[in-house]
ZAMARGU-4260 file (C-alpha; in steps of 0.2 Angstrom, whole numbers, plus 5000, padded with zeros to 4 digits):
<rodrens>
0) 4957/5009/5182 | 4968/5006/5167 | 4969/4990/5157 | 4988/4988/5159 | 5000/4992/5172
5) 5016/4992/5163 | 5026/4983/5150 | 5043/4975/5155 | 5057/4988/5158 | 5069/4990/5144
10) 5086/4982/5147 | 5101/4992/5143 | 5107/4989/5125 | 5125/4990/5119 | 5131/5006/5112
15) 5128/5008/5094 | 5137/5016/5080 | 5126/5031/5074 | 5131/5029/5056 | 5127/5010/5054
20) 5108/5011/5053 | 5107/5025/5040 | 5120/5015/5029 | 5110/4999/5030 | 5094/5009/5025
25) 5103/5017/5010 | 5110/4999/5005 | 5092/4992/5006 | 5086/5006/4995 | 5100/5004/4983
30) 5097/4985/4981 | 5079/4989/4977 | 5083/5002/4964 | 5096/4991/4956 | 5088/4974/4955
35) 5069/4977/4956 | 5062/4975/4938 | 5045/4976/4929 | 5035/4959/4930 | 5024/4952/4917
40) 5008/4946/4926 | 5005/4933/4913 | 5021/4924/4918 | 5018/4923/4936 | 5009/4907/4938
45) 5000/4900/4953 | 5014/4905/4965 | 5011/4923/4961 | 5023/4937/4963 | 5036/4929/4975
50) 5043/4918/4961 | 5046/4932/4949 | 5057/4943/4961 | 5076/4943/4961 | 5084/4937/4977
55) 5092/4954/4979 | 5074/4960/4984 | 5073/4948/4999 | 5091/4953/5004 | 5085/4971/5004
60) 5071/4966/5015 | 5083/4958/5027 | 5095/4973/5027 | 5080/4985/5030 | 5074/4974/5045
65) 5091/4973/5052 | 5092/4992/5052 | 5076/4993/5061 | 5080/4981/5074 | 5097/4989/5078
70) 5088/5006/5079 | 5073/5001/5089 | 5083/4992/5103 | 5095/5007/5104 | 5095/5016/5121
75) 5094/5032/5111 | 5081/5029/5097 | 5080/5042/5084 | 5061/5044/5080 | 5064/5052/5063
80) 5075/5037/5058 | 5062/5024/5064 | 5049/5034/5055 | 5059/5033/5039 | 5063/5015/5041
85) 5044/5011/5043 | 5040/5021/5028 | 5053/5012/5018 | 5045/4995/5024 | 5028/5001/5018
90) 5035/5005/5001 | 5045/4989/5000 | 5031/4978/5005 | 5016/4986/4999 | 5023/4996/4984
95) 5030/4980/4976 | 5015/4978/4964 | 5014/4996/4958 | 5033/4996/4956 | 5033/4980/4946
100) 5016/4977/4937 | 5010/4987/4922 | 4993/4992/4928 | 4983/4992/4944 | 4978/4975/4950
105) 4962/4968/4958 | 4946/4968/4948 | 4935/4975/4962 | 4947/4990/4963 | 4943/4994/4945
110) 4924/4992/4949 | 4926/5005/4963 | 4935/5017/4951 | 4919/5015/4940 | 4908/5019/4954
115) 4919/5034/4959 | 4918/5040/4941 | 4899/5039/4941 | 4897/5050/4957 | 4910/5062/4950
120) 4901/5063/4934 | 4883/5063/4940 | 4884/5070/4957 | 4875/5056/4965 | 4873/5037/4967
125) 4865/5025/4955 | 4850/5018/4964 | 4844/5000/4963 | 4861/4995/4956 | 4872/4987/4969
130) 4871/4986/4988 | 4888/4993/4990 | 4882/5010/4982 | 4871/5012/4998 | 4887/5016/5008
135) 4894/5029/4996 | 4905/5040/5007 | 4921/5033/5001 | 4916/5034/4983 | 4911/5052/4985
140) 4927/5057/4994 | 4937/5048/4981 | 4928/5057/4967 | 4931/5074/4976 | 4950/5069/4977
145) 4951/5064/4959 | 4943/5081/4954 | 4955/5090/4966 | 4970/5081/4959 | 4964/5085/4941
150) 4966/5066/4935 | 4955/5061/4920 | 4949/5045/4928 | 4949/5038/4946 | 4959/5023/4939
155) 4974/5034/4941 | 4972/5032/4960 | 4971/5013/4960 | 4989/5007/4960 | 4996/5017/4975
160) 4981/5016/4986 | 4988/5000/4996 | 5004/5008/5002 | 4995/5025/5006 | 4981/5017/5016
165) 4993/5004/5024 | 5005/5018/5029 | 4990/5028/5037 | 4984/5012/5046 | 5002/5008/5052
170) 5001/5026/5060 | 4985/5021/5068 | 4992/5004/5075 | 5007/5014/5082 | 4994/5026/5091
175) 4984/5011/5098 | 5000/5003/5105 | 5005/5020/5112 | 4988/5022/5120 | 4988/5005/5128
180) 5006/5002/5133 | 5014/5019/5132 | 5029/5026/5122 | 5045/5016/5119 | 5049/5001/5108
185) 5032/4993/5109 | 5023/5005/5097 | 5036/5003/5084 | 5037/4984/5085 | 5018/4984/5084
190) 5018/4994/5068 | 5031/4983/5060 | 5022/4967/5066 | 5006/4975/5057 | 5016/4978/5041
195) 5022/4960/5041 | 5006/4951/5045 | 4993/4961/5036 | 4990/4949/5022 | 4971/4951/5019
200) 4973/4964/5006 | 4958/4975/5011 | 4969/4991/5009 | 4966/4992/4990 | 4955/5007/4983
205) 4940/5002/4993 | 4928/5008/5007 | 4935/4996/5019 | 4953/5002/5016 | 4948/5020/5022
210) 4936/5013/5035 | 4950/5003/5043 | 4961/5019/5045 | 4946/5028/5053 | 4943/5012/5064
215) 4962/5012/5070 | 4960/5030/5074 | 4945/5028/5084 | 4953/5014/5094 | 4968/5026/5098
220) 4956/5039/5104 | 4946/5026/5115 | 4961/5019/5123 | 4971/5035/5126 | 4957/5046/5133
225) 4941/5036/5136 | 4949/5021/5145 | 4966/5028/5151 | 4968/5043/5162 | 4963/5060/5155
230) 4957/5077/5162 | 4938/5080/5160 | 4941/5093/5147 | 4951/5081/5136 | 4939/5067/5139
235) 4925/5078/5132 | 4935/5083/5117 | 4940/5064/5114 | 4921/5060/5115 | 4917/5072/5102
240) 4931/5066/5091 | 4925/5048/5093 | 4907/5053/5088 | 4914/5062/5072 | 4923/5046/5068
245) 4908/5035/5071 | 4897/5046/5061 | 4910/5046/5047 | 4911/5027/5047 | 4892/5024/5046
250) 4890/5029/5028 | 4907/5022/5023 | 4906/5004/5026 | 4894/4990/5031 | 4904/4981/5044
255) 4917/4992/5051 | 4906/5002/5063 | 4899/4986/5071 | 4917/4980/5074 | 4920/4996/5084
260) 4903/4994/5093 | 4908/4977/5098 | 4924/4983/5106 | 4915/4997/5115 | 4902/4985/5121
265) 4915/4975/5130 | 4923/4991/5137 | 4906/4997/5143 | 4900/4981/5152 | 4917/4979/5160
270) 4916/4997/5166 | 4932/5002/5158 | 4924/5015/5146 | 4923/5032/5155 | 4909/5038/5143
275) 4897/5023/5141 | 4884/5033/5131 | 4896/5032/5117 | 4891/5014/5114 | 4873/5020/5110
280) 4880/5031/5097 | 4891/5017/5090 | 4876/5006/5088 | 4863/5019/5083 | 4873/5028/5070
285) 4876/5013/5058 | 4858/5007/5061 | 4851/5024/5057 | 4861/5024/5041 | 4855/5007/5036
290) 4837/5011/5039 | 4837/5029/5031 | 4852/5030/5019 | 4854/5012/5014 | 4835/5008/5011
295) 4839/5003/4993 | 4849/4989/5000 | 4837/4981/5013 | 4820/4985/5006 | 4815/4969/4998
300) 4831/4960/5004 | 4828/4959/5022 | 4831/4940/5022 | 4848/4942/5014 | 4853/4954/5028
305) 4846/4944/5043 | 4846/4926/5036 | 4864/4922/5041 | 4863/4928/5059 | 4868/4914/5071
310) 4872/4902/5057 | 4890/4899/5062 | 4892/4883/5053 | 4886/4890/5036 | 4897/4906/5039
315) 4913/4895/5043 | 4909/4885/5027 | 4909/4900/5016 | 4923/4909/5025 | 4935/4894/5026
320) 4930/4878/5017 | 4925/4887/5000 | 4942/4896/5000 | 4954/4882/5004 | 4957/4874/4987
325) 4967/4875/4971 | 4983/4868/4964 | 5000/4867/4973 | 5005/4885/4971 | 4988/4891/4978
330) 4989/4879/4993 | 5007/4885/4996 | 5001/4903/4996 | 4987/4898/5008 | 5000/4890/5019
335) 5009/4907/5020 | 4993/4915/5026 | 4990/4902/5039 | 5008/4904/5045 | 5007/4923/5047
340) 4991/4921/5056 | 4998/4908/5068 | 5014/4918/5071 | 5003/4933/5076 | 4992/4923/5087
345) 5008/4915/5096 | 5016/4932/5098 | 5000/4940/5104 | 4997/4926/5117 | 5015/4928/5124
350) 5014/4947/5124 | 4997/4946/5134 | 5004/4933/5146 | 5018/4945/5152 | 5007/4960/5155
355) 4998/4965/5172 | 4984/4976/5177 | 4987/4989/5192 | 4980/4975/5203 | 4993/4963/5198
360) 4982/4952/5187 | 4983/4948/5169 | 4972/4960/5158 | 4958/4949/5153 | 4948/4964/5146
365) 4962/4968/5134 | 4962/4950/5128 | 4944/4950/5125 | 4943/4966/5115 | 4958/4960/5105
370) 4948/4945/5099 | 4930/4951/5100 | 4929/4956/5081 | 4930/4937/5078 | 4912/4936/5084
375) 4906/4945/5068 | 4908/4928/5059 | 4893/4921/5069 | 4882/4936/5063 | 4885/4936/5044
380) 4896/4927/5032 | 4897/4943/5022 | 4899/4934/5006 | 4913/4923/5013 | 4924/4937/5018
385) 4919/4940/5036 | 4933/4930/5043 | 4945/4940/5033 | 4937/4956/5040 | 4937/4950/5058
390) 4956/4946/5057 | 4958/4964/5050 | 4948/4972/5064 | 4958/4962/5077 | 4975/4967/5070
395) 4978/4984/5080 | 4976/4976/5097 | 4984/4959/5092 | 4999/4968/5085 | 5000/4978/5101
400) 5001/4962/5111 | 5014/4955/5099 | 5024/4971/5100 | 5024/4968/5119 | 5031/4950/5116
405) 5045/4956/5105 | 5049/4970/5117 | 5051/4957/5131 | 5061/4946/5120 | 5073/4959/5116
410) 5074/4966/5134 | 5077/4949/5142 | 5089/4943/5128 | 5107/4942/5131 | 5122/4945/5119
415) 5118/4946/5101 | 5106/4931/5100 | 5090/4941/5104 | 5092/4955/5090 | 5098/4942/5077
420) 5083/4931/5081 | 5071/4946/5080 | 5078/4950/5063 | 5075/4932/5057 | 5057/4932/5064
425) 5052/4949/5056 | 5062/4946/5040 | 5054/4929/5038 | 5037/4936/5041 | 5041/4950/5028
430) 5045/4937/5015 | 5030/4927/5019 | 5019/4942/5017 | 5026/4945/4999 | 5021/4927/4995
435) 5004/4929/5004 | 4999/4946/4996 | 5006/4942/4979 | 5000/4924/4978 | 4985/4928/4968
440) 4994/4940/4956 | 4993/4927/4942 | 4975/4931/4940 | 4972/4947/4949 | 4986/4957/4941
445) 4982/4964/4924 | 4992/4970/4908 | 4990/4986/4898 | 4983/4975/4884 | 4969/4969/4896
450) 4964/4987/4899 | 4965/4991/4880 | 4953/4978/4874 | 4940/4984/4888 | 4943/5002/4883
455) 4939/4997/4865 | 4923/4989/4870 | 4918/5005/4879 | 4921/5014/4864 | 4910/5003/4853
460) 4896/4998/4865 | 4879/5007/4863 | 4869/5011/4879 | 4861/4995/4885 | 4872/4983/4877
465) 4881/4970/4887 | 4900/4968/4890 | 4905/4951/4898 | 4920/4941/4903 | 4922/4923/4906
470) 4927/4925/4924 | 4927/4940/4936 | 4946/4942/4934 | 4947/4956/4921 | 4947/4976/4923
475) 4929/4979/4920 | 4916/4992/4926 | 4929/5007/4927 | 4919/5017/4915 | 4901/5019/4908
480) 4893/5012/4924 | 4874/5011/4922 | 4875/5014/4904 | 4883/4998/4898 | 4879/4981/4906
485) 4895/4974/4913 | 4900/4958/4922 | 4906/4940/4923 | 4897/4925/4915 | 4904/4913/4927
490) 4888/4910/4937 | 4878/4908/4921 | 4890/4899/4910 | 4901/4888/4921 | 4919/4888/4914
495) 4924/4872/4905 | 4916/4861/4892 | 4900/4868/4885 | 4904/4886/4890 | 4904/4892/4872
500) 4887/4885/4869 | 4880/4894/4884 | 4888/4910/4879 | 4880/4909/4862 | 4863/4907/4871
505) 4865/4921/4883 | 4872/4932/4869 | 4882/4946/4876 | 4887/4959/4864 | 4905/4959/4868
510) 4916/4946/4877 | 4933/4950/4884 | 4946/4936/4885 | 4962/4938/4894 | 4977/4928/4901
515) 4972/4932/4919 | 4955/4923/4916 | 4964/4908/4909 | 4976/4907/4924 | 4961/4909/4936
520) 4953/4893/4928 | 4970/4884/4929 | 4974/4889/4947 | 4957/4887/4956 | 4946/4877/4944
525) 4958/4864/4938 | 4955/4868/4920 | 4969/4865/4907 | 4980/4879/4901 | 4973/4888/4886
530) 4955/4884/4890 | 4950/4902/4886 | 4957/4900/4869 | 4947/4885/4866 | 4931/4895/4870
535) 4937/4909/4859 | 4940/4897/4844 | 4923/4889/4846 | 4914/4906/4847 | 4922/4912/4832
540) 4921/4896/4821 | 4902/4895/4826 | 4899/4912/4817 | 4891/4920/4832 | 4906/4931/4836
545) 4921/4939/4827 | 4937/4945/4834 | 4936/4964/4836 | 4953/4967/4843 | 4968/4957/4849
550) 4982/4965/4859 | 4994/4951/4863 | 4983/4937/4870 | 4970/4949/4876 | 4955/4948/4864
555) 4939/4957/4862 | 4925/4947/4853 | 4910/4956/4846 | 4893/4947/4842 | 4889/4946/4824
560) 4871/4952/4822 | 4860/4938/4816 | 4875/4926/4819 | 4872/4908/4824 | 4867/4904/4842
</rodrens>
């Protein structure tokens, strides 16, 4: 018994001019090449990247979207051209930052580079250091890749990780949609929907970025050969392949294996999964790794691991209430994200409504497996990020349903209204995505001077010394991990009045001050512009610190031995 009988039949499309779509694609590329310019992250403000891009960039997005719509609704779709257009969409939406910003963004990406460097240098993990080191598969694989590529530091891999991982994930979403609804327009529409609504930014240089690619691949295997029709031989091969993916996920990420297990649970209890024993593998593999491979994490911290189970209100508070705040620009960016989430929900609901099982009923199971990852929020807040991860894990199937809705829209549309409306919807979503993903770039994007002052601190620091920043928004931890203490003072010394006095009491050996930290305080904490300069001035005039290096407005302070505290 399959989940879905069929999608609506494709209505004949008007004849197309074979040269028009390639010409539009070339025009879109030309607009990017001619008008896309470097961006200074310090000039972005709380609206982020969207306010710094020229209008021609958004015109190029519209042209590229129009080219895709014309090709996808053609009666003789050219697969190579749809693939090329989708690749261009990945580069134009997810390559904006590496094409315009001077260095890689996101502080946690730099942190992961440091852990990768540690494994590459020492051949193993640093025990009792950080919980995430207990799931080292990604860092080990990245260290091998960096060595294979001959790069001096894994930081060289950071900037282009998002478009690479997103491109692979889009292939996975296409494969999932093909497995569920067959070939045709839907898989391409599902992939483009995914590219337009994936605002959660979990595709940076991270374990979850790679784990999501494996997760999408696992879903494609499940729905193609283990739920759908397949010969016994192919089902055995698919089962073996799924086991390999599950085993690969177990040491790679804490949460992703359980999202897959949740979907397999639904398919098992509804008797859709042809090999139900795979559910046991999906549950036991990550649990075995947790007990054996990640003992550094849970030994002595069992309450942290289990304390949030069932605390739905606490989880919602950490995942929603504590994230909604900031100035006007920040709230606008949050509005973009809510709008994209709502658009996906509406499209997925309409897509599901138009589908039928072989018995003529609506596919209830498909709806349940599409949203079941949301149940993870009730199990753990995951530091306030579980809602984001749940949305991410729901994307492959929600985008499949959304693709069915867009396909039905185009199939039933008359005249030129349907394709024009589809261009508007996908084009508007693409613009919102630029605002949603780049909205934090005022404080998560860095400059070469930021890296320069941190590199100077690494050069000067002796083993055991402490290198600190006022907030977490600085490229730290990308070298000398485990040798030099590195981190933010924000939890110890609350940004604002009295912070300098607190820093003198704590006494870090080096303090990094950057414009990104200042923008973070302005955007999210309501501090006045220039608050980091006030901290610098007080620390220097007190005699506790001296200005070791200044590169623009990026500053490295060094503690004066015996200086005033």
